[in-house]
N, C-alpha and C positions, 0 to 999 in steps of 0.2 A: 504493500500500500504506500509506503513512504516513497518508493521509486515513482509510483504513479503521480503522487503529489508533486514530485520534483519536475515532472515534464512541463507543466505550465511555466514554471520559473525558468527552465532552460530555454523554452521558446521565447519568453519575454526578454531574456538576456541576449539571445541571438538577434532578436529584432532590434534591441537597443544598440548592439554593436554595429549591425548593418546600417541603422539609421544615422549614427554619428560618424561612420566612416566617411572621411573627406569633408565633413561639415566644418564650418568655421564659426568662431564665436559671433554671437549677435552683437550689434552695436548697442551700447548703453549710453543714453543721453536724454536731454529734455524732449518732451513731446512737441510736435509741430503740426502744421497743416498737411504734412505728408509723412508723419511718423507717429504711431500710436503708443509708443513705448516698447513695442515688440517687433513691429513690422513697418516697412516703408511701403507707400502706396502713392498713386497719382489720383487725386480726387476726381471722380466722375469717369474713370477708366472702366472699360468693360472687364468682367471677371476673366481671369486666366484659367484655362482648362486645367483640371486636376488629374488625379490618377485614373479616374473612371474614363475621362475623355482620352487620356493617353493610351489606355488599354484598348479603347474602341478604335483609335487611329492605327495602332500596331496590328490589330486584327484585320483591318480592311485597307492596308496600304496599297496604293497604285503608284509605284515609283517611276518617275520619268527616267530617260536614258542618261547614263554617265559613261564616259569613255574610261578605259583602263589608264592607270598612271602613265603620264608621258613626260619624259625628261626634256623639257623645252628650254631653249636658251634664255638667259636673263636679258633684261633691258640694259641700256647704257647707264653708267654711274650718274646720279643726279649732280647738279652743280653744288659746289661746296657751300656757297651762300647766295642768297637772292636779296639784293639791296634795292629798296624803293619800289618793290613790285611784289607780286604773289605768284607762286607756282605750286602745282599739285602733281604728285606722282602716285599712281595706283600700284601698290605692291602685291597684295593678294587679300582676299576675304575682306575684313574691315580695316586692314592695314594700309594707310596712306601716309605719305610724307607731305606735310604742308610747310612751305617755306615762304616767309614774308619778313621784310625789314631786317634781314640779317639773323633771324631766328629760325631754327629747324625743329619741327614738332612731328613726332610719330604718333599715330592713332592706333589703339588696340593692336600692338605689334605681335605677330606670331610667325616664327620661322620653324617651329617644331613640325615633325612629321605627322603627329596626331593632335587633335583637340580633345584631350583626355587627361585624367589624373594619373594614368599609367601608360607606359611606353608600348605595351603589347596588345592593347585593345582600344576601341573607340574610333570615332571618325578619323579617317586617314586622308591626307591631302591627295588631290587628283593631279597636281602639277607642282613644281617647285615655286618658291616665291619669285615674283617678277624682278626683284632686285636682290643681288647677292648681299648678304649681311656685310661682307668685307668691303662692299662698294658704297656703303652708307656714308654721307657726310657727317661732320660732328653733330650729334643730337643734343639739343639743349633741353628738351622737355618731351615727356610721354604723357598722353592722356588715355586713361583706361575707363571705358564706359560702365562696365559691371563685371561681376566675378565669374561668369560662365567661362568654360575652358577654352572656347574659341576666341575669347576676347581678353581675358586675363591669363596669359600664358607665362607661368612662373619661369620655366627654363629660358625663354626669350628675354624676359625682364632681367634675370640674373646676368645673362650675356651682355645686355645693354649696360648694366651697372658696371661690369668689368671693363667693357670697351670705352665707356664714357663716364668716368667716376663722378663727374660733376652734374650728370643729367638729373633733372628733377622729374619725378614720377608722380602724377596726380591721379587720385582715385576718389570715388564717392565715400561718404561716411562709413566707417567700419571696415573698409576693405584693406586698410593697412595691416590688419591682423592676419591676412592670408599668408603673407611672407614678411615678417617684421624686418628682416635683414635688408630688404629693398629700400627701407626708409622712405616709403611713399608718403606724400602729403595728402591729407583728406580734405575734401571740399563738400560743402552742402550746396543744394540748389541756390543759385543766384549769388554764390560766394566766389570771389575772384582772387587772383594772385598775379603779381608782376613777374614777367620773364626777362625783363631788361630790354634796352633799345626802344622803350615806349610800347612794348607788346605786353598784353595781359591775356590770361586765360580765365574763363568764367564757366563754372558748372551750371547747367540749366536742366529743366525737367526732361524726362523721357517716359514713355509708356511701355514698361517692360517688367521684369522680375529678376530676382537674384537667388542663387544657391550654388554651393559647391558639392553638397551632399544631399541627404534626404531629410535632414532635420534643421536646416537653416534657411528655409524659404523666406525671402524678402527681409532677411536679417541685416543686410547691408544695402547701401543706397546704389541705385542705378541712375545714370546721368548721361546727358550729352554735353557738348562743350562749344563755347564761342571763343575763338582766338582773334583778338583785335589788335590792330596797329595802325600806323599812319597810312598804310596801303589798303585799309579796309578790314572787314571782318570775315573770318572763315568759320562756318558752322559744321561741326561733326556730330552726326546723329547717333552713332553707336547702333545698338539694337533698339528698335522701337516700333510699336504699332502706330497707325494713323490716329490722330486726335487733335483736339483744340489747343494742345500745348505749342504747336508750331506757330499759330497766330499770336499766342501769348509771348513767345520768345521774340517774335518780330516787334510786338508792341513795346517790350521792355528793352530790347537790345538793338533794335533797328534791323533793316533788311541787310542780309549778308551779301558780300561780293561773291562768295563761294559757299555752296552747301554740299556736303558729302553725305549722300543718302543711301540707305540700304534698299535693295530691290529683291533679294533672293530668300530662299527658305520660306516661301509664302503659301505653299500647298501642303495639306488640304486647307483651304481658306477657313472653313468652319473651326479648325483647330488653331491655326496660326495667326489669324487676323488681329487678335488682341495684342500680340507681341511682335509681329513681323509685318512689314509693309509689302504689298504687292507692287509691281511696277506702276499700276494705275494710282495706288495710294501715294507712291513716291512723287508722282507728278502733281498730285494735289498738295503734298507737303511743300514742293518747290513753289507752287503758287502762293500758299499761305505764308511762307517765309518771305516772299518777294525776292528770292535769290536771283542775282544777275546771271549766275552760272551754277549749274549743279553737276555733280559727278556721281556715277553709280558705284556702289560697292556691295559687299556681302553676297557674292555669287561666284560660282565656278571653281571653288577651291575645296570646300568640304561638303559632302553630301549629307545635309541635315534635314531637309524637307522632302516632299515628294515631287517638286518641280525638277525638270531635267537640267543638265549642266548648262545648256545654252538658252533655256526657256525664258528666264527673267530678262536678260538683255534683249532677246528677240521681241518679247512682248513690249518692253519699253520703247524700242525703236518703232514698233508698229503704232503705238499710242502717239508718239511724237509726230510721225508722218501724218496722222489724222488731224493734228492741230495746225491751224493756219492763222497767224504765223507760228512756226514751231518754236517752242522754248529752247534755250541753249542748255541742253542736258546731255552731257557727254558720257559715253560708254568707252572708257579708255582700255587699251590692251594692258595685260599684265606687264608691269615695268615701264609703261608709257607715262611720260610727264609732259605737262603743257603749262605754258604761262596763262594765267587767268586774266581775261580782258578787264 
């Protein structure tokens, strides 16, 4: 009998171990209009699908086509500095290099083979990064939108800290605990920090969620960023669903010269739309922000949703062709950089 009584305790212990594996400590701080003391949220955002919805998706997946891994050549090394202008380079996934007024900023950098807490399982890249790590110019700052493994990649951040000891790494509230040795600086929404040369970075809202394990859902802040200087402002969306926060960002920060917007991992729409934008959503976000130029990201690197490898950029280009006049919304090649008008 005593062994039978022990079974529920063993099951509970196993569940607790599994739940807390990879989970990170929750942020502890004062309540706000987007933090209830336990969880972060965006007021008015649609609910994020839970385990029941995830199980339904997994049981009924209709995956679009992805090609086998291809060892494609990298793009040319970006310029060392851009003075009195703005330039953007698409590296891969949500990793872009934004250069303005002599400051170089990397967004959600990932050079790892997998977006995963382990090296032997999890989403594997379909192609190498578009820029070799060794070809990066001096990196002054890194902005990390949230703590999912395809956006907060600890091995890459460690590599950046070694290569550029003075780099400043910015994360949302609570995310510094993911890897304390990185000495990341935490920002709340609408909180900014100077980068030098008159350039500032400001964390702004996004419509997403956070977790590293099964027991830390929304325990750290998810964010997007505005990088502003004399050459204008660049907005980096990170991961986000479509919502009224884009108009609010424009109202409070002004229309950006450049917006870097996600377009992929949007299918199935019923499951993904609360947290990921479709190409049509990204075009609406471009309009809401009043962006002069937008650049697509979050596609073609890791197979995360049910959309095919080329589906999101193809759909975006089709939507742009249907608009007259067509907005300036670029789909850059991997490793391709352009000066922003």
